[in-house]
C-alpha positions as CSV (number, residue, x, y, z in Angstrom):
1,M,-99.3,-45.7,46.1
2,L,-96.9,-47.3,44.1
3,H,-93.8,-46.4,45.9
4,R,-95.5,-48.1,49.2
5,L,-96.4,-51.3,47.0
6,A,-92.5,-51.4,46.1
7,D,-91.6,-51.3,49.9
8,I,-94.1,-54.2,50.7
9,A,-92.7,-56.1,47.7
10,Q,-89.3,-55.7,48.9
11,R,-90.0,-56.6,52.3
12,R,-92.5,-59.3,51.9
13,G,-91.6,-60.5,48.6
14,K,-91.3,-64.1,49.8
15,R,-94.8,-64.4,51.4
16,I,-96.3,-62.5,48.3
17,V,-94.7,-65.3,46.0
18,I,-95.7,-68.2,48.1
19,G,-99.2,-66.9,48.3
20,A,-99.1,-66.4,44.7
21,V,-98.1,-70.1,44.0
22,V,-100.9,-71.3,46.7
23,L,-103.6,-68.8,44.9
24,A,-102.8,-70.4,41.3
25,V,-103.3,-74.2,42.6
26,V,-106.9,-73.1,44.5
27,A,-107.8,-71.2,41.2
28,G,-106.7,-73.8,38.7
29,A,-108.6,-76.3,41.1
30,L,-111.9,-74.4,41.3
31,G,-111.7,-72.9,37.9
32,G,-110.2,-75.2,35.6
33,N,-113.4,-76.8,34.4
34,V,-114.8,-73.3,33.6
35,A,-115.6,-74.3,29.9
36,S,-117.9,-76.9,30.9
37,R,-119.8,-74.1,32.8
38,L,-120.1,-71.8,30.0
39,A,-122.9,-71.2,27.3
40,P,-122.6,-71.6,23.5
41,Y,-121.9,-68.5,21.2
42,G,-125.0,-66.7,21.6
43,A,-125.9,-63.8,19.4
44,D,-129.3,-63.2,20.2
45,D,-130.8,-60.2,21.5
46,P,-133.4,-60.8,24.1
47,A,-135.4,-57.4,23.1
48,S,-135.6,-58.3,19.6
49,D,-138.6,-59.9,18.0
50,S,-137.1,-63.1,16.9
51,V,-136.2,-63.8,20.6
52,K,-139.6,-62.8,21.8
53,T,-141.1,-64.9,19.4
54,A,-139.1,-68.1,20.0
55,K,-139.9,-67.7,23.7
56,S,-143.7,-67.4,22.9
57,I,-143.5,-70.6,20.9
58,E,-141.5,-72.3,23.7
59,R,-144.1,-71.1,26.6
60,A,-146.8,-72.8,24.1
61,T,-145.4,-76.1,23.0
62,G,-143.0,-76.7,25.7
63,Q,-140.6,-77.2,22.8
64,E,-137.6,-75.0,21.0
65,S,-138.9,-73.2,18.1
66,E,-136.5,-74.6,15.7
67,P,-135.2,-78.0,15.1
68,G,-132.4,-78.9,17.5
69,V,-131.3,-82.2,16.0
70,V,-131.3,-83.2,12.4
71,V,-130.6,-86.9,11.3
72,V,-129.7,-87.7,7.7
73,V,-130.4,-91.4,6.9
74,S,-129.0,-92.7,3.6
75,D,-131.0,-95.6,3.8
76,R,-134.7,-94.6,3.6
77,T,-136.4,-97.5,4.0
78,K,-139.4,-97.3,6.7
79,S,-138.2,-99.8,9.2
80,K,-134.5,-97.9,9.2
81,V,-136.1,-94.3,9.6
82,D,-138.5,-95.7,12.4
83,G,-135.7,-96.7,14.3
84,V,-133.7,-93.5,14.1
85,A,-137.3,-91.8,15.1
86,R,-137.4,-94.3,18.1
87,T,-134.0,-93.6,19.1
88,L,-134.5,-89.6,19.2
89,A,-138.1,-90.0,20.8
90,S,-136.9,-92.2,23.6
91,D,-134.3,-89.5,24.8
92,R,-135.9,-87.6,27.7
93,E,-135.0,-84.1,26.5
94,V,-136.6,-84.5,22.9
95,G,-140.3,-83.4,22.7
96,R,-141.1,-83.8,19.0
97,V,-139.7,-86.0,16.2
98,L,-140.8,-85.7,12.6
99,T,-140.2,-88.2,9.5
100,W,-140.9,-88.2,5.8
101,Y,-143.4,-91.1,6.5
102,Q,-145.4,-88.7,8.7
103,T,-145.6,-85.7,6.4
104,H,-145.0,-87.1,2.8
105,D,-143.2,-84.1,2.2
106,P,-141.2,-84.6,-1.3
107,T,-138.8,-82.2,-0.1
108,M,-137.4,-84.3,2.8
109,I,-136.5,-87.0,-0.1
110,S,-133.0,-86.1,-1.5
111,K,-132.4,-85.5,-4.9
112,D,-131.2,-88.8,-6.0
113,G,-134.2,-90.4,-4.1
114,G,-132.2,-92.6,-1.7
115,S,-131.8,-90.6,1.6
116,T,-134.2,-88.8,4.0
117,Y,-133.6,-86.9,7.1
118,V,-135.4,-87.0,10.6
119,V,-135.9,-84.0,12.7
120,A,-136.2,-83.5,16.3
121,W,-137.1,-80.5,18.4
122,L,-135.8,-80.4,22.2
123,K,-137.8,-79.7,25.3
124,K,-137.7,-76.0,26.2
125,D,-135.4,-76.3,29.2
126,A,-133.6,-79.1,27.9
127,D,-129.6,-79.3,28.5
128,D,-128.3,-78.9,24.6
129,T,-124.9,-80.0,25.6
130,K,-126.0,-83.3,27.5
131,T,-128.4,-84.0,25.1
132,A,-126.3,-83.7,22.3
133,D,-123.6,-85.9,23.9
134,R,-126.5,-88.5,24.2
135,L,-127.5,-88.4,21.0
136,T,-123.8,-88.3,19.0
137,A,-123.1,-91.4,21.2
138,A,-126.5,-93.2,20.5
139,F,-125.9,-93.3,16.8
140,K,-122.2,-93.6,16.8
141,H,-121.9,-97.0,15.6
142,Q,-125.0,-97.0,13.4
143,S,-124.0,-97.0,9.3
144,G,-125.4,-94.7,7.1
145,V,-126.8,-91.9,9.7
146,K,-125.0,-88.8,10.4
147,V,-126.3,-86.5,13.2
148,G,-126.3,-82.4,12.7
149,G,-128.4,-79.6,13.8
150,Q,-128.2,-76.6,15.9
151,A,-127.7,-78.6,19.1
152,I,-125.0,-80.7,17.7
153,A,-123.1,-78.1,16.0
154,Q,-123.1,-75.9,19.3
155,R,-121.5,-79.0,21.0
156,E,-119.0,-79.8,18.4
157,A,-118.1,-76.1,18.4
158,N,-117.6,-76.0,21.9
159,K,-115.5,-79.1,21.8
160,T,-113.4,-77.9,19.0
161,V,-112.8,-74.6,20.8
162,Q,-111.3,-76.5,23.8
163,E,-109.1,-78.8,21.5
164,D,-108.0,-75.9,19.3
165,L,-107.1,-73.8,22.5
166,A,-104.9,-76.7,24.2
167,R,-103.2,-77.1,20.6
168,A,-102.7,-73.4,20.2
169,E,-100.9,-73.3,23.7
170,L,-98.7,-75.9,22.8
171,L,-97.4,-74.3,19.7
172,A,-97.2,-71.2,21.0
173,L,-95.4,-71.6,24.2
174,P,-91.9,-72.9,23.1
175,L,-91.4,-70.3,20.2
176,L,-92.5,-67.7,22.8
177,F,-90.1,-68.9,25.1
178,L,-87.2,-68.6,22.6
179,L,-88.6,-65.3,21.4
180,S,-88.5,-64.5,25.1
181,L,-85.1,-65.3,25.7
182,W,-83.9,-63.3,22.9
183,F,-85.7,-60.3,24.3
184,F,-85.5,-60.8,27.7
185,R,-81.5,-61.9,27.5
186,S,-81.7,-64.2,30.2
187,G,-83.3,-67.9,30.8
188,V,-84.7,-66.7,34.6
189,A,-86.3,-63.5,32.8
190,A,-87.7,-65.2,30.1
191,I,-89.6,-67.7,32.0
192,L,-91.2,-65.0,34.2
193,P,-93.7,-63.6,31.5
194,P,-95.3,-67.2,30.8
195,L,-95.7,-68.0,34.7
196,M,-97.2,-64.4,35.2
197,G,-99.5,-65.5,32.0
198,G,-100.6,-68.6,33.5
199,L,-101.3,-67.3,37.0
200,S,-103.5,-64.3,35.1
201,I,-105.4,-66.7,33.2
202,V,-106.1,-69.2,35.9
203,L,-107.3,-66.3,38.2
204,T,-109.6,-65.0,35.2
205,F,-110.8,-68.8,34.8
206,L,-112.0,-68.5,38.5
207,A,-113.4,-65.2,38.2
208,L,-115.6,-66.5,35.2
209,R,-116.3,-69.6,36.9
210,I,-117.7,-67.2,39.7
211,A,-119.7,-65.0,37.4
212,S,-121.1,-67.8,35.5
213,E,-123.2,-68.5,38.5
214,F,-124.8,-65.0,38.2
215,M,-124.9,-64.6,34.3
216,S,-124.9,-66.6,31.2
217,L,-121.3,-66.6,29.5
218,S,-120.0,-67.7,26.2
219,V,-117.5,-70.7,25.9
220,F,-115.5,-68.4,23.6
221,A,-114.5,-66.0,26.2
222,I,-112.1,-68.5,27.1
223,N,-110.3,-68.2,23.8
224,L,-109.8,-64.1,24.4
225,V,-108.7,-64.9,27.8
226,T,-106.2,-67.1,27.2
227,G,-104.5,-65.0,24.2
228,L,-105.4,-61.9,26.1
229,G,-103.8,-63.0,29.3
230,L,-100.6,-64.4,28.1
231,G,-100.1,-61.5,25.4
232,L,-100.4,-58.9,28.2
233,A,-98.3,-60.8,30.9
234,I,-95.5,-60.6,28.2
235,D,-96.1,-57.1,27.6
236,Y,-96.0,-56.0,31.2
237,S,-93.2,-58.1,32.1
238,L,-90.9,-56.8,29.5
239,F,-92.0,-53.2,30.4
240,M,-91.2,-54.0,34.2
241,I,-88.2,-56.1,33.7
242,S,-86.4,-53.8,30.9
243,R,-87.0,-50.6,33.4
244,Y,-85.7,-52.5,36.3
245,R,-82.6,-53.4,34.3
246,E,-82.2,-49.7,33.7
247,E,-82.7,-48.6,37.3
248,T,-80.2,-51.3,38.5
249,A,-77.7,-50.1,36.0
250,K,-77.7,-46.8,37.7
251,D,-77.8,-47.4,41.4
252,G,-77.4,-51.5,41.9
253,Y,-79.9,-53.6,43.1
254,G,-81.9,-52.5,46.0
255,P,-85.2,-50.8,47.4
256,E,-84.9,-47.7,45.6
257,A,-84.4,-49.4,42.1
258,L,-87.6,-51.2,42.3
259,R,-89.4,-48.1,43.7
260,R,-88.5,-46.3,40.6
261,T,-89.5,-49.2,38.5
262,L,-92.9,-49.1,39.9
263,A,-93.1,-45.5,39.7
264,T,-92.4,-45.3,36.2
265,A,-93.0,-48.5,34.4
266,G,-95.6,-49.8,37.2
267,R,-97.3,-46.6,36.3
268,T,-97.4,-47.1,32.7
269,V,-98.5,-50.7,33.2
270,L,-101.3,-49.5,35.5
271,F,-102.7,-46.9,32.8
272,S,-101.9,-49.4,30.5
273,S,-104.4,-52.0,31.8
274,L,-107.1,-49.4,32.3
275,T,-107.1,-48.2,28.7
276,V,-107.1,-52.1,27.5
277,A,-110.0,-52.8,30.2
278,A,-111.8,-49.1,29.2
279,A,-111.6,-50.6,25.3
280,L,-113.1,-53.6,26.2
281,A,-115.7,-52.7,28.6
282,S,-117.2,-50.8,25.4
283,L,-118.4,-54.6,24.5
284,L,-120.7,-54.7,27.7
285,V,-123.2,-52.1,26.0
286,F,-124.2,-55.2,23.7
287,P,-127.0,-57.4,24.8
288,Q,-125.3,-60.7,22.7
289,R,-124.1,-63.2,25.0
290,F,-120.8,-63.7,22.7
291,L,-120.1,-60.0,22.6
292,Y,-120.8,-59.1,26.5
293,S,-118.7,-62.5,27.5
294,M,-116.0,-60.9,25.8
295,G,-116.1,-57.8,27.6
296,V,-116.4,-59.3,30.9
297,G,-113.3,-61.7,30.2
298,G,-111.4,-58.7,28.8
299,V,-111.9,-56.5,31.5
300,V,-111.1,-58.9,34.1
301,V,-108.1,-60.6,32.6
302,A,-106.7,-56.8,31.7
303,L,-107.0,-55.8,35.1
304,V,-105.8,-59.1,36.6
305,S,-102.7,-59.3,34.6
306,A,-101.6,-55.7,35.7
307,S,-102.3,-56.5,39.3
308,V,-99.9,-59.8,38.8
309,A,-97.3,-57.5,37.4
310,L,-97.4,-54.9,39.9
311,V,-97.5,-57.3,42.9
312,V,-96.1,-60.6,42.3
313,L,-93.8,-59.7,39.5
314,S,-92.3,-56.8,41.4
315,S,-92.1,-59.3,44.8
316,T,-90.0,-61.9,42.1
317,L,-87.7,-58.9,40.8
318,A,-87.2,-58.3,44.6
319,L,-86.6,-61.8,45.8
320,L,-84.3,-62.2,42.5
321,G,-82.1,-59.3,42.6
322,P,-79.2,-59.6,40.1
323,R,-80.3,-63.6,39.5
324,V,-83.0,-61.9,37.4
325,N,-80.0,-61.9,34.6
326,A,-79.0,-65.6,35.5
327,L,-78.9,-68.6,32.7
328,S,-77.8,-66.1,30.2
329,P,-74.8,-66.9,27.8
330,K,-71.9,-64.0,27.7
331,W,-73.3,-62.6,24.1
332,L,-76.8,-62.0,25.5
333,R,-75.7,-60.7,28.8
334,R,-73.6,-58.2,27.1
335,A,-76.8,-57.4,25.1
336,A,-78.9,-56.9,28.5
337,D,-76.2,-54.6,29.7
338,T,-76.3,-52.3,26.7
339,D,-80.1,-52.5,26.7
340,A,-80.0,-51.2,30.3
341,R,-78.2,-48.2,29.5
342,P,-80.1,-46.5,26.4
343,A,-78.3,-44.5,24.3
344,E,-79.8,-41.3,23.0
345,S,-78.5,-42.2,19.5
346,G,-79.3,-45.4,17.9
347,A,-81.4,-46.8,15.0
348,W,-84.7,-45.9,16.9
349,Y,-83.5,-42.2,17.3
350,R,-81.9,-41.8,13.7
351,I,-85.7,-43.0,12.4
352,S,-87.0,-40.6,14.3
353,R,-85.0,-38.1,13.6
354,F,-85.3,-38.7,9.8
355,V,-88.9,-38.5,10.1
356,M,-89.3,-35.2,12.3
357,R,-87.1,-33.4,9.4
358,R,-89.9,-34.0,7.0
359,P,-93.1,-34.5,8.9
360,A,-95.7,-33.3,6.8
361,P,-95.0,-35.5,3.8
362,I,-94.4,-38.7,5.9
363,A,-97.5,-37.9,7.9
364,V,-99.5,-37.6,4.9
365,L,-98.0,-40.7,3.0
366,S,-98.6,-43.1,6.2
367,A,-101.9,-41.9,6.6
368,A,-102.9,-42.2,2.8
369,F,-101.3,-45.5,3.2
370,L,-103.3,-46.9,6.2
371,I,-106.4,-45.4,4.3
372,V,-105.8,-47.1,0.9
373,L,-105.2,-50.5,3.2
374,G,-108.7,-49.8,4.8
375,L,-110.7,-49.4,1.2
376,P,-111.7,-53.1,1.1
377,F,-113.7,-52.8,4.5
378,W,-116.3,-50.4,2.8
379,N,-117.2,-53.8,1.1
380,I,-117.8,-55.9,4.2
381,K,-120.2,-58.4,3.9
382,F,-121.8,-60.2,7.0
383,T,-122.6,-63.7,7.9
384,S,-123.8,-65.4,11.2
385,V,-122.3,-68.5,12.8
386,D,-123.7,-71.8,11.9
387,A,-122.5,-75.2,10.8
388,T,-120.4,-73.9,8.3
389,V,-117.8,-72.4,10.7
390,L,-117.0,-76.3,11.6
391,P,-114.2,-78.2,10.3
392,T,-115.4,-80.2,7.4
393,S,-114.6,-83.5,9.3
394,T,-117.5,-82.8,12.0
395,Q,-120.7,-84.6,11.5
396,A,-122.7,-81.4,12.0
397,R,-120.7,-79.6,9.1
398,Q,-121.4,-82.7,7.0
399,V,-125.1,-82.6,7.7
400,D,-125.5,-79.3,6.8
401,T,-123.8,-79.5,3.7
402,V,-125.8,-82.6,2.4
403,L,-129.0,-80.6,3.3
404,K,-127.9,-77.8,1.3
405,T,-126.5,-79.6,-1.9
406,Q,-128.8,-83.0,-2.0
407,F,-132.2,-82.3,-1.1
408,P,-134.6,-79.9,-2.8
409,Q,-134.9,-77.3,0.0
410,N,-133.7,-77.0,3.5
411,N,-136.8,-77.1,5.4
412,T,-135.1,-77.6,8.7
413,A,-134.3,-73.9,8.8
414,P,-137.6,-72.3,7.8
415,V,-138.5,-68.8,8.8
416,V,-141.1,-69.5,11.6
417,V,-144.1,-67.1,11.8
418,E,-146.3,-66.8,14.7
419,V,-149.9,-65.7,14.1
420,H,-151.3,-64.3,17.2
421,A,-154.9,-66.1,16.1
422,P,-156.1,-69.5,16.1
423,P,-156.0,-71.7,12.8
424,G,-158.9,-70.3,10.5
425,E,-159.8,-67.6,8.5
426,Q,-157.6,-64.8,9.9
427,A,-154.4,-67.1,10.0
428,N,-155.3,-68.5,6.2
429,A,-155.3,-65.0,5.4
430,V,-151.7,-64.1,6.8
431,A,-150.4,-67.6,5.3
432,T,-152.2,-66.5,1.8
433,K,-150.3,-63.0,1.8
434,I,-147.1,-64.8,2.9
435,S,-147.4,-67.1,-0.2
436,R,-147.4,-64.3,-2.2
437,L,-144.3,-62.7,-1.4
438,P,-140.9,-62.9,-3.6
439,G,-138.7,-65.0,-2.5
440,V,-140.8,-67.6,-0.5
441,A,-140.3,-71.0,-2.0
442,A,-143.1,-73.3,0.2
443,I,-145.1,-72.6,3.0
444,S,-147.0,-74.6,5.5
445,Q,-150.8,-74.7,6.6
446,P,-151.3,-72.9,9.8
447,R,-151.1,-75.2,12.8
448,R,-152.4,-74.7,16.3
449,L,-149.6,-73.8,19.0
450,G,-150.4,-75.9,22.1
451,T,-153.7,-74.8,23.7
452,E,-153.1,-71.2,22.8
453,P,-155.1,-69.1,20.5
454,L,-152.1,-68.8,18.2
455,S,-151.1,-70.5,15.0
456,L,-147.6,-71.3,13.7
457,I,-146.5,-71.4,9.9
458,D,-143.3,-72.6,8.4
459,V,-142.0,-70.3,5.5
460,V,-139.2,-71.9,3.5
461,P,-137.3,-69.0,1.2
462,S,-136.0,-69.9,-2.2
463,N,-132.5,-69.6,-1.2
464,S,-131.4,-72.2,1.2
465,S,-128.8,-70.3,3.0
466,T,-130.3,-68.7,6.0
467,V,-128.2,-65.4,5.7
468,S,-128.9,-64.9,1.9
469,A,-130.4,-61.3,1.1
470,S,-133.6,-63.0,-0.2
471,A,-134.2,-65.0,3.2
472,Q,-133.7,-61.6,4.9
473,N,-136.1,-60.0,2.4
474,V,-138.5,-62.4,3.5
475,V,-138.5,-61.6,6.9
476,H,-138.5,-57.8,6.2
477,D,-141.5,-58.4,3.8
478,I,-143.4,-60.2,6.6
479,R,-143.1,-58.0,9.1
480,A,-144.5,-55.3,6.8
481,L,-147.0,-57.3,5.8
482,G,-149.8,-55.2,7.4
483,A,-151.6,-58.3,8.6
484,P,-155.0,-58.2,10.4
485,V,-153.6,-59.9,13.5
486,D,-150.3,-59.4,15.0
487,V,-147.6,-61.9,13.6
488,G,-144.2,-62.6,15.4
489,V,-141.2,-63.9,13.0
490,T,-138.2,-66.1,14.3
491,G,-135.7,-68.6,12.8
492,A,-132.3,-68.5,11.8
493,S,-132.8,-65.7,9.3
494,A,-134.8,-63.5,11.5
495,S,-132.1,-64.1,14.2
496,F,-129.6,-62.5,11.6
497,V,-131.7,-60.0,10.4
498,D,-132.3,-58.7,14.2
499,L,-128.6,-59.4,15.2
500,K,-127.3,-56.9,12.7
501,K,-130.3,-54.2,13.7
502,S,-129.1,-54.9,17.2
503,I,-125.4,-54.2,16.8
504,A,-126.1,-51.1,14.3
505,N,-128.3,-49.9,17.2
506,H,-126.0,-50.3,20.1
507,L,-122.8,-49.5,18.2
508,P,-123.0,-45.8,18.7
509,Y,-123.2,-46.1,22.6
510,A,-120.4,-48.6,22.7
511,L,-118.0,-46.4,20.5
512,A,-118.9,-43.3,22.8
513,L,-118.0,-44.9,25.8
514,L,-114.9,-46.2,24.2
515,A,-113.8,-42.7,23.2
516,L,-114.9,-41.2,26.4
517,T,-112.9,-43.9,28.6
518,T,-109.9,-43.5,26.4
519,I,-109.8,-39.7,26.5
520,V,-110.3,-39.7,30.3
521,V,-107.7,-42.2,31.0
522,L,-104.9,-40.7,28.7
523,F,-105.7,-37.2,30.1
524,L,-105.0,-38.4,33.3
525,F,-101.8,-40.1,32.3
526,T,-100.6,-37.3,30.2
527,G,-102.6,-34.2,31.2
528,S,-103.0,-33.3,27.7
529,V,-106.5,-32.9,25.7
530,I,-104.7,-33.1,22.3
531,L,-102.8,-36.6,22.8
532,P,-106.0,-38.3,23.5
533,F,-107.8,-37.1,20.4
534,K,-104.7,-37.7,18.3
535,A,-104.5,-41.4,19.7
536,L,-107.9,-42.0,18.6
537,L,-107.1,-40.8,15.2
538,M,-104.1,-43.1,14.9
539,N,-106.1,-46.1,16.4
540,A,-109.0,-45.4,13.7
541,L,-106.3,-45.5,10.8
542,S,-104.7,-48.6,11.9
543,L,-107.6,-50.7,12.7
544,S,-109.2,-49.4,9.5
545,A,-106.1,-51.0,7.6
546,A,-106.4,-54.2,9.6
547,F,-110.2,-54.6,8.8
548,G,-109.4,-54.0,5.1
549,L,-106.7,-56.8,5.1
550,L,-109.2,-58.9,7.2
551,V,-111.8,-58.6,4.1
552,L,-109.2,-59.0,1.8
553,I,-107.8,-62.2,3.3
554,F,-111.1,-63.8,4.9
555,Q,-113.9,-62.5,2.7
556,D,-112.3,-62.7,-0.6
557,G,-111.1,-66.2,0.0
558,R,-107.3,-65.6,-0.3
559,L,-104.8,-67.8,1.5
560,E,-107.2,-70.5,2.4
561,G,-104.6,-73.1,1.7
562,F,-102.0,-71.3,3.9
563,L,-104.5,-70.5,6.6
564,G,-106.3,-73.6,6.2
565,Y,-109.9,-72.5,6.3
566,T,-112.7,-72.3,3.7
567,S,-114.2,-68.8,3.1
568,Q,-117.9,-68.0,3.8
569,G,-117.7,-65.0,1.5
570,A,-118.5,-62.6,4.4
571,L,-117.1,-61.9,8.3
572,E,-118.9,-63.1,11.1
573,T,-120.9,-60.3,12.2
574,T,-119.8,-59.9,15.7
575,Q,-116.2,-60.3,15.0
576,P,-115.4,-56.5,13.7
577,V,-116.9,-55.6,16.8
578,V,-114.6,-57.5,19.0
579,L,-111.5,-56.9,17.1
580,F,-111.8,-53.1,17.3
581,A,-112.3,-53.3,21.1
582,V,-109.3,-55.7,21.3
583,A,-107.2,-54.1,18.9
584,F,-108.2,-50.7,20.0
585,G,-107.1,-51.2,23.5
586,L,-103.9,-52.9,22.4
587,S,-102.8,-50.0,20.2
588,T,-103.6,-47.7,23.1
589,D,-101.4,-49.6,25.4
590,Y,-98.3,-49.6,23.3
591,G,-99.2,-45.5,23.0
592,V,-99.2,-45.2,26.6
593,F,-95.8,-46.9,26.8
594,L,-94.0,-44.5,24.2
595,L,-96.0,-41.4,25.7
596,S,-94.4,-42.2,29.0
597,R,-91.0,-42.1,27.9
598,I,-91.2,-39.1,25.8
599,K,-92.9,-37.2,28.5
600,E,-90.3,-38.7,31.1
601,A,-87.5,-37.3,28.9
602,K,-89.4,-34.1,28.6
603,A,-89.7,-33.5,32.5
604,A,-85.8,-34.5,32.4
605,G,-85.2,-31.3,30.3
606,A,-85.2,-32.3,27.0
607,S,-86.9,-29.9,24.4
608,D,-90.3,-31.1,22.9
609,H,-88.1,-31.8,19.6
610,E,-85.7,-33.8,21.3
611,A,-88.1,-35.8,23.8
612,V,-89.7,-37.8,20.6
613,P,-86.7,-39.4,19.2
614,I,-85.2,-39.9,22.9
615,G,-88.4,-41.7,24.1
616,L,-88.5,-43.6,20.5
617,E,-85.0,-45.0,21.0
618,R,-85.7,-46.0,24.7
619,T,-88.8,-47.9,23.5
620,G,-88.6,-48.9,20.1
621,R,-87.0,-52.2,20.6
622,I,-89.3,-53.2,23.8
623,V,-92.5,-52.0,21.7
624,T,-91.6,-54.0,18.8
625,A,-90.3,-57.0,21.0
626,A,-93.7,-57.0,23.0
627,A,-95.8,-56.5,19.8
628,L,-93.9,-59.6,18.0
629,L,-94.5,-61.8,21.2
630,F,-98.0,-60.6,21.4
631,C,-98.6,-61.5,17.9
632,V,-97.3,-64.9,18.4
633,A,-99.6,-65.4,21.9
634,I,-102.6,-64.1,19.8
635,G,-101.6,-65.5,16.4
636,A,-101.7,-68.9,17.6
637,F,-105.6,-68.6,17.0
638,V,-104.6,-69.2,13.6
639,T,-104.4,-72.7,13.9
640,S,-108.1,-72.8,15.1
641,R,-110.3,-75.0,13.1
642,I,-113.2,-72.5,13.7
643,V,-112.8,-69.8,11.0
644,F,-114.2,-66.7,13.0
645,I,-111.7,-67.6,15.6
646,K,-108.9,-67.7,13.0
647,E,-110.4,-64.4,12.1
648,L,-109.9,-62.9,15.5
649,G,-106.2,-64.0,15.8
650,V,-105.1,-62.9,12.0
651,G,-106.9,-59.6,12.6
652,T,-105.6,-58.7,16.0
653,A,-102.2,-59.6,14.9
654,L,-102.4,-57.5,11.9
655,A,-103.7,-54.6,13.9
656,V,-100.7,-54.9,16.3
657,L,-97.9,-54.9,13.7
658,I,-99.5,-52.1,11.8
659,D,-99.6,-50.2,15.0
660,A,-96.3,-50.9,16.3
661,T,-94.3,-50.1,12.7
662,I,-96.3,-47.5,10.5
663,V,-97.9,-45.6,13.6
664,R,-95.3,-45.4,16.1
665,A,-92.2,-45.3,14.0
666,L,-93.9,-42.8,11.3
667,L,-97.2,-41.3,12.6
668,V,-96.4,-40.7,16.1
669,P,-93.0,-38.8,15.5
670,S,-94.4,-36.9,12.6
671,L,-97.3,-35.9,14.2
672,M,-95.6,-34.7,17.3
673,E,-93.0,-32.7,15.4
674,L,-95.9,-30.9,13.5
675,L,-98.0,-30.2,16.8
676,G,-94.9,-29.2,18.8
677,K,-95.8,-27.4,22.2
678,W,-99.5,-28.0,21.3
679,N,-98.8,-31.9,22.2
680,W,-99.3,-30.9,25.9
681,W,-101.9,-28.1,25.9
682,A,-104.8,-28.4,28.1
683,P,-107.2,-25.6,29.1
684,G,-106.3,-23.9,32.7
685,P,-108.9,-25.7,34.8
686,L,-108.1,-29.1,33.4
687,R,-104.4,-28.4,34.1
688,R,-104.8,-27.5,37.7
689,L,-106.7,-30.5,38.1
690,H,-104.3,-32.7,36.9
691,R,-101.4,-31.5,38.9
692,R,-104.0,-31.3,42.1
693,I,-104.8,-35.3,41.4
694,G,-100.8,-35.6,41.2
695,L,-100.5,-38.1,38.3
696,D,-97.7,-35.8,36.2
697,E,-95.1,-38.0,34.9
698,A,-92.2,-35.5,36.6
699,T,-93.9,-36.5,39.9
700,A,-93.8,-40.2,39.3
701,A,-90.2,-40.1,37.9
702,A,-89.1,-38.3,41.0
């Protein structure tokens, strides 16, 4: 198949490149506005009690179950407050407005007595994004008024993500080009990865735009698609171009060089993309919009990036021929010539031989070091996405801070209890039981829900943080009340409890899927059943180390000034899941590249003892360069003002660097030496199956 693809690229390369340019323009025009079509974060499980209860309340009242907008008013005179309330009520998407002058609730007055707040519930089918924009504009020029709440925070998060993404690209691209010039050894070769990355990204945007018509996707998938698309394009371009130069150094520029490039590096790119896609497909198991959106975006961009590399990049190389080395200073040209003729003795060869002379101590010490780095992960704490992830300059963050610090109780985020009985004796009995629970600061009287025989009770925990242990215990205690009638619990605290439970319930299935697909793909690639399990072990070690460092930095509040963030004292609940899938796929990606050259050396006649250093020598510089370039691409997320996007960038960069250094330079050669011929073992039936499928590296190299 890859030989035929090389022939097509050689014969019709010009048409393919022109078609790719046209396709990029069309995809950019149709998918360029995809961010405006995507939904907010989305951490709810539709099957959870909190979501079911919220939907029941919305059906009964025609309004959302929680306040969507909170306006803090520094002048609490009646005329000022009534004016704010009228502005809110005049919006067509606002269903209910509540002020202190209606409730006379003392907790709605600030501790200094000067401020109050107005709460608004949006209608159940409201367009939160457009409503947030209208209300923000309505209060923009009013002094002493700040607009916040869930709907405003989500809108500001979406805008911040888009702005951060544009800034990250502007910062990363010049640095990527300079590094690419150094690693690719010519100006023409250096410009190809950003072009391939741009094509992959706009094609994925178009795919997400189409998918958004059939399913709800989170806007945060855009960040992953951009970083991963650019990073994979750089990796795959580096693999393809470096191998193309090797082949042309042997037989010159022509069809045969391109055939062998696709049969070797192209095969590696194909399997690499399958491992990355398989890892990210594990996120599709989760019902949370944020997680499955990352899965959809990641799978699509991995497969698209590989397709672009195999089809468009190979056609471009066929068209360019020797001009791929153009715009190169003499010293870089000499370096390119040296790279194209890899020696069997060099720095990486010597490192590998040093490790393989003492494999057991180095394997034990390397593994122990990674385990020690991962120990802080056992103390991980979790938090949710709320206004605290936003920059302090945003109004939603400022309103959230004011409510938590300047008011006696934050009544805008209560635990909402739906009682399946009308206001009366049974509902009052439930309210009485709840009021006696530890951690309950205040409770409202049961009130009727629309025309349904249902009652609603607002419970305010003593701790204003919706993710505090006290607030979570209140949710658990209410659900365990043993009330005479059914009760449902929703609100931010209940949603957080259900999020953790949902992730814990779905995680085993995601891990099983990830392990199974990785084992299958690596078996098809290597013909071994030992190497896939060894890859799982090494990935687990490198990821645990990255997670441990992430806890030390973001949970414990280190490097706040340097990284420009304020610690939440915990990690966002879904981040370890996303990071695990992304980093696992990338670690396997680099492992596939290294194994391909080791197996190729073995197929060419090298012994098990010699094949490993040869493979490491031929891939060491390329894997290191790919890892560094990928870290720049994904590490640009460090500039994001959204803290959990920053966590994703730092965590992925750490995992990639650990994998490309400690794992590839120390663990891989030491374990390969310890296992010897057992590295390639497989039961007889599986060996015959692998030969029958025809995916053996020796066949591909031939």
